[in-house]
N, C-alpha and C positions, 0 to 999 in steps of 0.2 A: 488695783494700782495704776498711776501713769508715770514712767521713767524714760528718759532721752527720745520724748517726742512720741513715743509709741505706749499700747495697752498691754498690761500687764493681769494674768488672773490669778497670779501668786500673792499671799497676804505682803501688804504694807513690811518693811524691812526683812522678807525673806535674802537669807544671809547664806543659802547654800548653794551656791552658782560654782564655787571650785568645785563641788562633788555632782551636785547635780541643777545645770544648769536650762531655767526655764521659758518657752519661746513666750515672744510676744506673740500678742492676738492674732493679727495678720498671719504668723508662718502658722500657728498653730489651726488656721481657719485653712490654709490653701493645703497644709497635711492632710485634714482632713476630708477634704475637698477630692485630693487626688488618691488617697486608700477608699472613695466613695468609687470614684471613677474606675478604679479597682476591678475592684469588689463588681461592677456592675459590668466588666467586659468593656467599658467604652476606653480603654487606656491604649493610645498606637506611643509606640517606640520614639518617633523622632518629637510628638512633644513637648520631651523633655530634654530636646536638645542646646534649648535658650537658655534653661535653666542650670546645664553644666558648664554652660560658657558664660555665664555673669558670677558663680561661684567661682571658679579659677580666677577672674580676674578680681572679684573680691578680696580673695586668700591673696592676690598678687597685689594689690595698693594696700594693702596692712605690712608684707614685708618687704615693699619698695623695690620691687621686680617686676618682671617682663608675664605677662597672662603666658605668656607661648612656652615660659619655663615650669608651668603649672601644672603637674597630673594628679586628676582627684581616685578617691578609692573610697572603701567602707569606713575603717579603721587605719589608728597609727601603725600595731601592728603590723596589718597587711601592706602598707606601703615602704617601712622599715625594714621586713623581712624582702621585699624587694632590692634593696638596699646590701643588705646584711650576705643574701644568695649571691652575689655577683663579686664579692670580696675571694680573691686569690688565697689559695693555701699558704699559710704562715702569718696570714695578716694579726695585727695585734691591736685590741681595742680598751679604748680606757673611757670607762663608764663611771659615774656617780656612785657609791656608794647606795642603797635605800631611792634609786632610781627609778620611776614607774616604769614596772615587768616592759611595759609594750615599748622601751625605749631599748632595753638589754635583752630578753630572751631571743628577740631573734637573731643574734648575733651570736647568742651563746649556744645555742641548738646546731649552727655551722660548724661541723666536728674540723674542719680545719682553719680555725677564728681563736684565738685567745684571749679571751675577756679578763682585764684585770679593775678591780673596782678601790677608791679612793674615795677619803672624804671630800665633798665636797668643793670647800675651802681652798685645796690642798689642792686640787682638781689641776691647774693654769701649770705649776711648778711642777706636776708629775708626767709633763706631755712628753717630753724627749722620748726616744726609746718604743715609740707607738705608731702604727701609720694611723688610725680613725681612732679620734676622741668624739665619744654618743653621749649627750648630756640632755638632760630640759631645762629650760630657760628658767621656768618658776618650778620648783619639786611641788609635786601632790603632796607631800606628804607634811609638808610643815611653810609652805610658801619662800623659803628663803630662793633669791637671787642670782644665778648663774653670774659669775663677774667675766662677760665676756668679752669687753677692751683687750683683759690679761689672757682670754684664750683665744682671742684673735691672734694676738699678737707671741706665743708660744706655740699656737698650731703653724703659724706661720714661719716660725722661727726654726720647728723642726723638721718642716714640711710634713705635717701631718692634716689628712683632712677630715670633716668637722659635719658632724650632722646634730642638728639641733632639735628639739620637740617644743613646740610653743603652744600647746593643748590652754597649759594654765595661765600662757602669755595673752597670746592674742586676744585684742577685744579688751582690754585697760591698758595696757602697760605697753605704750613707745616700743618700738623695736628699729632697731637697726643690724638686719642681718643677713643682708643678700650679699656678705662675703662667705657665708657660710656655703658648705657645697651640698648641702640638704636642710633643706625646713621641712618639716612637719607639721600637721597641726592636725586635732580634731574639733571638729563645731557644735559637741553639745552641751560645752561648758559654756564660756562668755561671750561665744557670738550665736550664743541663741538658738543655735541648728539642732534640728534631727538629728537621733542617734543613725549613724551609717552613712555619715556628713566626714571625709578627712577630707589632706590635701597634702600633696609634697613638690616642692618646689626645688629644681636642679640645678646648679649653677654648669 
């Protein structure tokens, strides 16, 4: 199948990208070649530096931020955990009911943090009284899109920080998220990247 100017091995009409993104042929070939170099002891650490820099720059372009603001990691939960672990005791976090656990669990395991979940459609109305809002731009369970303009306005009015998970959005939904304090995303869905690729933009 050919789409987006490249070839895919998936059958025509493949519709499961929100769950299991498939790589373009050049990506799959590059991964296979890298595994072969690893398997045969030919890999050298420095050879990945350019790829890391290019992936950070690519994620930055999607978000409209500078590459220097972007860190790379292996998963969304790993990167969110860095944010959650740094929060002081007493922090109040607001989240959407049923959001993907990579967004909420890292906060929930911090004993000094209180997590409150509310329905997605009333999230902007409940920001007052919270220190951090953590939510997916697009919900993985049903595809609902968070009202980001309303959330931004409410967070600014309340002085709350915002963490957005763009995993289900980056690659198909135009994003205006440079205002958020943290934006995290994994590459294995719409971005056509392998599992084990994730990024965090910090404001």
